[in-house]
C-alpha angles and dihedrals in degrees: 000000000000091000090052091052092051091049092051091050092050093048091048092049094047092048091053091050095054091064098040142051117290121221128196108196089349118099095200109032119198097197136049086263118017117180129188106203140013127332119217111204120187096174134050126299104236119206114186088341095308131106092199128231134281111291096015125123136195120266136170121242122173091345093306127107118233142165115257135178118272093227102074098192118033102155138042138202124197124212118199091158132034118281148124131276120204113204109240126231119282091024118123102163138035134189115220123201117189137187124187120220122269125250123246122263123235128217113250096358102074146252125328122243122260124245124262123263133224136180117191133173110204133185110228142164128246113264094029116137119228116198117214123196115188118210121234121232117249119253122250123252141201144177092312101026132061118227118230135224123252116254127242127272112218137188118197111209125175104293094347134084117198117202129190104185124218124255122262125256126254122238146169133219128201133195131173091275107021140054113195125192120202129194120209121260123243121261120258130227137218149144135234119252094039090217089073106095105158097116142082116233139180125189117235123265121257121244117244118248121235117250138186136222137174126256118200113227094172136346089277103028126074132173127208111236118201119209103203122224122251126217119249117264117241110245115258092001094122091231126140117223120261112265118267109259128202131197135185138168117227128218090271093057094253117142119228125188139167124253118276139191110194122175116204092187096069104121118231095006124128117243117261130215113267115214095222100034126096092217134036120261123268120256121252121261122252127260140207129200120190119196117198 
């Protein structure tokens, strides 16, 4: 009789467990299986009937666990002009790298500022369209022409707009007693909505202003030497700055300047001052790289 009673209690307990959560070391489990302590597994971990492949790891997508490749980003696409990127199949994350356009240089004011920089990993679904708008470099200016700022580079993600602003333009001001040279400021960065913070950003670098000094030719003769401003370098672009250039006019009215090697195609850079140009150089356009 006692054995029958024990059997009935065990059957009743087992039956109640099959329809409820099971706890191991937990009196009140919150999940179908709730374990307090380590789990030693000698076989495969099956997720949705699959043990995965070599090199894969488990990740969550849409509330479901799945096997994904260890190498997160295996391909890359470069945007030098505006366009659209459609997320390929089996892709659940992208990495976006953004440079704003550079500001225009001003002769004799100085170099324009470089555009801002952003780096943003973003979870995303296959088939989603990402809109890319590439900023345009600012135009150069001179004594009778204002330089302009570079425009913003933007990437529109689902619910988020990333903006790397363009660099500022260089300028000069002159009064009866003062000549002032001004380099352009670096571009800023930001996201809309402002609550989105999952990115790394660096503001652009300012352009250097031009400046002048005196060079003694004799005890009674001096020449004014102009050190021409250089455009700001775009962050993480890998570029070297343009070489420092000098210019002076001798007593016979002949211009002399150092050698230079300016590259107008440098993306995101501010425009520098060219020794033999009336106006400063234009800033470089923006750029976007998407890794997926």
